[in-house]
N, C-alpha and C positions, 0 to 999 in steps of 0.2 A: 459477193459471189452467190449466185443462186444455185439450186440443186442441179439443174441441167448443165451449167458450166462446171460445177464440181465433179460431175460424173465423167467429164471429158478430159480431166487432168490426168497426166501419166503418173503412174507409181514409180518406185525407185528403179535404178538400173538393173538390179538383180531380177526384177519382174516387170519389165517396161510395158505394161498394158494400162488401158484407161481404168481409173479407179472405180468407175461405175460397174464394169464387168467383174472386177475383183471383189467388189462389195456384194454384188448379187450372188456370186459363187461362194461366199462365206470366207474368202481368204482374208479380207480386211475385217478382222475381228475388232472388238472394242479395245483390246490391249494394243493392237497395231495402230489403230487410229489415234488413240491417246498418245502413243509414242510419237507419231508423226506430228501431232499438234505441238509437242514439246521440243522435238529435236530435229525435224526435217530441215535440211538446208534451204530448200526451195520454198519461198513464201507462198507460192500458189498451192503447193502440196499441203502446207500447214492450214491454209484457209479452206481448201477442199476437204481436208480431214475433219475440220470443225463442222462443216455443213453435213457431211455424211454421218458424223456421230449423232446428230439430231434425228437422223432417219433410221437409226439402228434398230429400233423395235419393230417397225413394219417390214424390215428387210427380209425376214424369213419367208413371208408369203410371196414377196416379189421374186426372191431367188428361186423358189420352187417353180413358179410360172416360167421364169426365164430358162431354167434348165430343161423344162419340158419342151419349150418351143424353139430352142436354139441348137444348132449343130456346129461343131468346130470345123472350120475350113482350113486346109493347109495353105501356107503362104511360103514363097521362096525367099523373101527378104524379111528379116526380123523387124519389128516395129521400130525399135531404136535406130537401126540402120536406115530404115525408110525415112525417118524424121530428119536424118542428117544428109539425105540426098539432095543435091542442088536442083532447083526448079529450072527447066530448060527453056521456058517461054517468057517473052516480054509481057508486061513491064517489070516482072520480078525475077528475071533471069539471073541465076547464080545464088539466089537466096535459098536458105534451107526450107525444105518442104514442110517440116514439122512446125517451124515458126510461122509460116504462111497460113497453115491450117488453123493454128491456135489464134492467129490474129484475124481469121475469117477473110483473108485476102484471096484465097482460092477456095472454091466451093466443090461440092460433089460433082457438079457438071464439069468443072475444070479438071478434076482428077480423072473422070471418065474420058475426057478428051486426050489426056496424057496417056492413058492406057491404050487407046486406039491408035494414036499418031506418033508418039515419041519414038525416035529412031533407035535409042539405046534400050536394050532389054531390061537393064537394071532399073532405069527410070520407070518403065512400064510396070515392073514388079513392085517397085516402091509405091507407086501411085495406087496399085491394087490393094496393097496392105493398108495404106492410109484410108482408102475408101471403105474397106471393110470395118476399120476402126471407127470411122465416122458413123457407120450404120449400126454400131454397137454389136457387131457380129463377133462371136468367139472364134479365135483363130489358133491354129497349131503352128508354132514357129519352128524353123529348122534348128538343129543342134548348132551351137557356136562352132565356127570353123577353127577357132584357136585351140580346140581340144581342152585338156584339163591342166590345172596348175601342177607344177612340179615342186617337190620338197627336197631340200638338201640339208643334211644334218652335220653338225660340227662334232659329233661323237656323243659320249655320255653326257647327260645334263648335270648341272651343279647339284640338283636334288638327288640324282642317282649316285653321284660320287659321295655326297654327305651321308646318304642312307647306308652305303657300303662301309664307309669309315666308321660310323657309329655302331653298326652291327659287329664289325671286327673289334671295336673297343669294348663292346658288351661281352663278347666272347673272351677277350683277354682278361677282363675284370673277374669273370667267373672262374677262369683258369687259375688266376692268382689266389682266389679264395680257396679253391679246391686244393691247390698245392700247399697253402698255409695250413689247412686243416690236417692234411696228411702228414706234414712235417711235424706239427705239434703232437699228433697222436704217436708218431714213432718215437719222439723225444721222451714223452711221458712213459711209454712202454719200456724204453731202455732204462730210465731212471728208477722205475719200480722194481727192476731186477738187479739193481746194484746191491752189493753185500752190505753197505753201510746205510742203506735206506731205513729210516725209522718206521716202526710200526705205528699205525693210527692210534692204538690204545695207549702207547707211550706219550703221544702228543696231547691227548685229551685228559691225561691223568692229573694235570695241574690246571688251576684257573687261568693262568697266563696262556697256556697252550690252547685251552678251549676258546678263549677270546680271539687268539690269533687265527685259529681255524675258522671261527665264525666270520672274522673280518675278511679272510681270504675267499671264503665262499661268497660273501656279499659282494666283494669287488669283482669276482668272477661272473656273478649274475648280472651286475651292472655293465661290465664290459660286453657280455653276450647280448644284452638288450640294446646297448649302444651300437654294437656291430650289426645287429639285425636291422635296426632303424636306418643306419647309414646305407646298408645294402639295399633296402627297399627304396630309399630315396634315390639312390643312383640309378637303379634298374628302372624305376618308374619314370624318371626324367629321360633316360635313354629311350625307353619304349615310346614315350610321348613324342620325342624329337624324330624318331624313325618313322612313326605314323604320320607326322606332319610332312616330312619329305616325300613319303609314299603318296599321300593325298595330292601334294603339289605336282608330282609326276603324272598322276592320273588326270589332273586338270589340264596339264599341257597336252597330253595325248588326245583328250577329247576335243580340245579346241583345234588342234592341228588337223584331226580327221574332219571336223566340221568345215574348216576352211578349204580343205581339198575338195569337198563336195560343192562348195559355194562358188569358188573362183575358177576362172577359165585359164587357158594357156598363155594369156598375156601377163599372168602373175607368176611370181616365184615366192616360195615360202622357205625361209631358212630357220633351222631349229638349233638351239643350244650353241649360240655363237658367242665365243669368248673373244672380246676385243683386246688387243695387246695393251698392256698397262699393269698397274699395281693391283687392280681389283680382280679377285679370283672368280667372282660371280659372272655367269653368262647372261646373255639376252635370250629370254624364253623363245620368242618368235619374232622374225623380221619379215615384213611384207614389202615386196617391190612390185609395183604395177603402174598402169597408165596414170592414175591420179597422184602418185607419189610414193613415199617410203614411210613405213610405220614400224616402231619398236614396241612390241606388245609385252606387257608384264601380266602373266596369268596368275590369278589367286583362286585357290580352292579351299578357302578357310571354312571352318565350322563355327557356328555361333551367330549372334545378331550384331551386325556392324552398321556404322553410318559414316558417310564421307561428306564433310562440310568444308568447302573450299579446298585447302590443302591438308586438312586435319582428318585423321581416321580414329574412330573410337569404337569400342565394343562394350556389350553389357556384361558386367561382372558384379555379382551380389546385388542385382537389381538396380545398378547405377552405371552410368556411362563412364568409362575410364579410357585413358589414352592407350591406343594399340601399340604393341611393341614394334610392329613393322608398319611402315608407311608406304603403301603401294604407289601413291602419287609421286613421292620423291624418287622411288626406285625407277618408275617409268620415265620420269624427267631426266634422271642421270643417265639411263640407258640411251635415251634419244640423243643426249649431248655427246656421249662417248662414241656412238655410231656416227654422228655427224662429223666429229673431229677425225675419226678414222678415214672417212670418205674424203674429207678435205685434205688430209695428208697424202691421199692418192689422187689429188687434183680433181676431185669430184665435188662440186659445190651444190649441195641439194639440202633442202630443209627436211628434217626428220621429225615426225609427229609421235609423241609418246602417248600410249593408251594403256589403261588398266582393263583387263577382261575378268569379270567376276564369273568364275566357272562353276559355282555351286548354286544351282537354283533353289535348293532346299534351305540354304542359309539366307535369311532376309538381309538386304542391304538397302539403306536409304541414302540417296545422293542429292545434295543441294549445292548448286553453284560450284561444281568441281573445278579445281585448277587444272586438272588433267582429265580428259574424257574417260568415262567409265562405260564400257560396253557389257551388257548382260548376255550371258551365253545363249539364252533362249531367244534373244533378239539380234543375234550375230548377223544373220542374213540381211536383215533390214539395215543394220549399221553399215555393213559393207556397201549395200546399195546406196546408202545416203552419201557416202564419201565419193562414190564413183560417178561424179557428175560430169567431169570433163577431163581430157587428157592433158596432164601437166608435164609428164616425162615422155620424151620421144622414145621410139623403139631403140635407137642407138644408145641413148642415155641409160635405158634400162639394161641393155646388154652389158654395158661397161660396169654398172653396179653389180649385176649378177656375176660377172666374171671375177670381180674383186672379192665378193663375199664367198663364192664357191671355192676360190683358191685359199681363202682364210680358213674355211671349214675343213678343207683337206689337210692343211698344216696342223690344225687342232687335233684331228683324228690320229695323226702320226705320233703325237706325244704320248 
């Protein structure tokens, strides 16, 4: 593929414009192009990204010239929709206009003819959009008519419930300690005022009494030290667990907000969905849209991690050790649980498990993952990458949405 061909390839569904324009405007950064080379589903996008990566250094001069000489023109039909519009004339009648343009079967002259003579206004508008795209003209696309994605919650998340439970446990622990200290103090006070209580001078008047007193004091100090260490250990671990659940909840909130901004009204987002069964854990996020169904496991860990295949490790004391939690296994189990729930409701659909790494400040290395891992900062591109074609009909999506919405309502009543 040469540079001219690479510049005409369309980017992902979330921003379906030709890569040449996006490259000139600075949208296709080195990070985005490298991501596309590794992970784009479309082989033409991967090849085009390789070509544009080689042109990255002179891009700044070209972009500045392009921005000075071009003006965005409004179009009535988005580029993606224009590409899916059937061509009305022989010999390619009924074929998608985008495929015909890519294959050079229709030219700018043909598009101009369609703009002037096509009886359907949608076809004329689609031809105009494609013609401007072929001319590398920057266009302003209309807002998607589908509106914005809707989110449905199943109530408080597992992380919120655990954080509340541990906070109450921490308060109960300190309450028991306070009550014990007060009780012992009262008991000692009452014993010191008993008439038969021995004077301290009587106790230390003999060697045996002095030894016994020394032993009692020593044992008391040891018990006090042990009690203090035990208290510190328990409170430190409780604080750590509470902080982990709080961070997990923050990660879920950030990802949910980002998805609401990325997705349109053809998608539904379900949060904190607890599938009926023995497991008390919920599914962080479920996406239902035209390309399918996804079960998302959000992780907002701190530290340096790596994922190789189905293994997760983190750096401890300058060496890699096995992580206590395996997000890939969690995502896979959640996908299976959701798929089984839908099958029990006579909905046979494949559910894809995905791990979302929600903490950009904590480095994560991924090699040949068994379950897809999406980085938070590349979430928009990942969504655009999976949004290649419609696999679920509108009726199928509505049925799934109804079942999950009803499940979330039942969970909220508990």
